[in-house]
C-alpha positions, 0 to 999 in steps of 0.5 A: 805478857810484856813485849820485848824488842828481841825474841827470848830464846827457848830456855828464857821463855820456858822460865818466864812461863813457868814463873807465871804459872808458879805465881798464879798469873798464867791467865795473862798469856792465855790469848797467846798460847797458840802463837807461842806453841808455834813460835817455839815448836822445837823447844820441849821446855816451852811446850811443857810450860804452855801445857801447864798454862792449858791445864790451868785453863782447863783445856785438857786436850790442848794440854795433853797435845802440848805435853806429848809434843814436849815428850817427843822433842826431848826423847821421852825424858822422864820429867816430860812423862811425869808432866804428861801424867799430870795432864791426864789426871787433870782430865780425869783419865786416871787409867792412862795416867797410871800407864804412863807412871808405870812406864816412867818408874824404871827411868827415874834418876834416883833423886828424892825430888823425882821419887816424891813427885811420883809418889804425889801423883800416885796419891792423886790416883788413889794408889796410896801403897805405891805412893808410900813406897816412893815417899819412903825412897825419898826419905832414904835419899833425904832423911832430914827433909821434913816434907817427905816424912809429912807426905808419908804421914798423910798417905798413911792416914788415907790408908788408915795406918794411924799409928804409922802416920803419927810416928811419921808426923813426930819424925817430920816435926823432929826434922823441922818444927815449922812443918805446921801441917803435921801438928794439924793432922797428928792431933786428929789421928786419935783422941788425945788424953791427959797422959798423951797429948801435944798441947804444951809442945804446940803452945810453945811453938805458937808462943815463939811465932810461926812467921806465916798465917797458915802455920798459926791457923794450923796450930790453933786448930790442932790445939782446939782439937786436943783441948776439946778431947781433954774437955777444956772447952773454953780454951778450945774455943779460944784457939778455934776462934783465933785460928778461924779469924787468922784464916778469914783475914787472908781470904778474899771472899764475899759470902753474898756472891754465894748467896746470890748464886743460890737464890738465882738457882732457886728462881731459875729452876722452877716448875715451868722451866723444868717442864719446858726442858722435859725429861730427855736425859741419859738413862743410866742407873750407874751414878749414886750421888751423895750430897750435903753440907760438909761434916754431916756424915756423907763419908759414913754413908759413902763407906756403907754403900761403897762396901757393896760388891756392885758399887765403886766409890769414886770419891769427890768427883768434880766431873759433873760441874766441869762437864756442865761448864765446858758445855756451856762455854762451848755453847757460847762460842768458847767465851768464858761464861760468868757464874751468874750467867751459867745458871740460866745457860745450863738449862739450854743444854742438851740434857742427854749429852750432859748426862752421857758426857758426865758418865763417860768422863768418870770411866778412868776412875769408875771403870765398868762397875754397875754403880759408882758413888760421886760424893762431891758435897757441893753437887747439892747446887746441881740437883736440878741439872742432875735430875734432868740429865740423869733421871735414873740416877740416885741422890742421897742427901745427908743432913745433920742437926743444924748446930752440930753441922755448923760447929763441925764445919767451923772447927775444920781447917779446910784450907782451900775449900768452903771459905764461908766456914771461918766466920760464924756470920758467913757460916750461918748465912750460907747454911740458911741459903743451903737449907732453903735450896734443899727445901726448894729441890724437894718441892720441885722434885718431890720423892726423888731424893733420899734424905738420911739423917746422921742422927738416925743413921748412928742410932739405927745403923743397920735399919737405916743402912738397909733402907739406903741400900734398897733405895739404891736398887741393891740387895743387902750383903752381909759385909755392909754391916762391917763397912768400917773394916773396908780397906779402901783409902779415904782422902776426906776430912774424916779419914781418921774416923772412917776406920771406926765402928759407928760412934755417937759421941759427935751428936750434940757436941755443939752444946759444949759451946752453947754460949760461944755459938749463941750468935749463930743459933740466933741467926738460924732461929731467925730464919725459921730453922728449929734449934732445940732449946 
């Protein structure tokens, strides 16, 4: 932060820090946060602002301590309590966050802003019924606010209330036609028909211009989906290509960095080094990891196994890579380790401590259930460490036809995740690297991972489900055949599909675009990946 001749007062400093956080420039004050905390030890606003910086730096104990200091200074102000809950959520301490929110509810000031903020925090805690209740209260206070209505729509979608979600989207767009994300999720809530679709409405909005690139990308992806539903495949792909290209132009992403990381993992986790580390991990049978490329059926597998009475679905947990990163940084005297240095450094960790710390870090979500599912797809990068740190854990790898996988990834607007998905060349090169990495894991850990094919699962659902359950060390239960009736929320890109019985209509869908996807299929074939003619 630039130096000043005179020391800013507390209010001024709090505003400056909050603005830096909002602009994504908080890293520039990281070296000074301890000094600032001492200099402004009597100002709750500054303590909270520094806490926000600490959250961004993933220093959660410091963030919580600063948030508690801010709360004490301002006599339990409800805004400070909501921020303290945010810190505990960031630290994966969901139970503590839920307790704080419950105590904060009676002290809300009745404003739409606080109702909406509380609702958003309940979403992060997977307490969607409470979230919906407070979004409705926000709508009562500000009925013309499209964002409240959209947030309610998204929450209803997570809960499987698809008709209610569609109505809330319609209402949001009636309030503000520029609430572009509402077009995107509305298109996915059901299969559109020639009698009931939104193509003309969205084309008119797109023709007027959106004024921002994400609005254009969202409209194009929504139009691509609805056109595909109607069998307008060429038109669908034109919109999809336009939306993906717009999104790609606004990304600072180089696929070569991901490819180099994957190659480094392959060359680091070799038999000799793995034997040297040995199998001194944490002997826990609780974790069941579900890994694979996005859009391959990982959510379907999660819903099946998660229907078991002895299993808790914990969602896409960032915990394993977070705990590993924290341990590597601590091992390096708190210096932030570069991603490429992280891979060899991770093999020097105490594997038992890594496994135990990971399991303990999940307690706020998983509680004491006999087993829990961690469905972070990207954990396929961490399979070597998982095998060493948690030798009794189960790993289910879900695969799908390579072209169906790539097309499904390409047509999904992930927004902040999977930056390789908006260019067919990036996507193809990344998929080849992923394919080779999975082959590597199977060669160094033969027989340890369970491979399930999406196509086999949808064609022979009960037989494959029984095999999955047996691999996880569980007894079959009758409700597993009715997994789609499960009322647990889903916050994945498949949130609208998981409420349906198994369907086969997605198998071979890429062939509707065989001509347009020819560069991708050629790239995969040249790498030795079989693509049926």
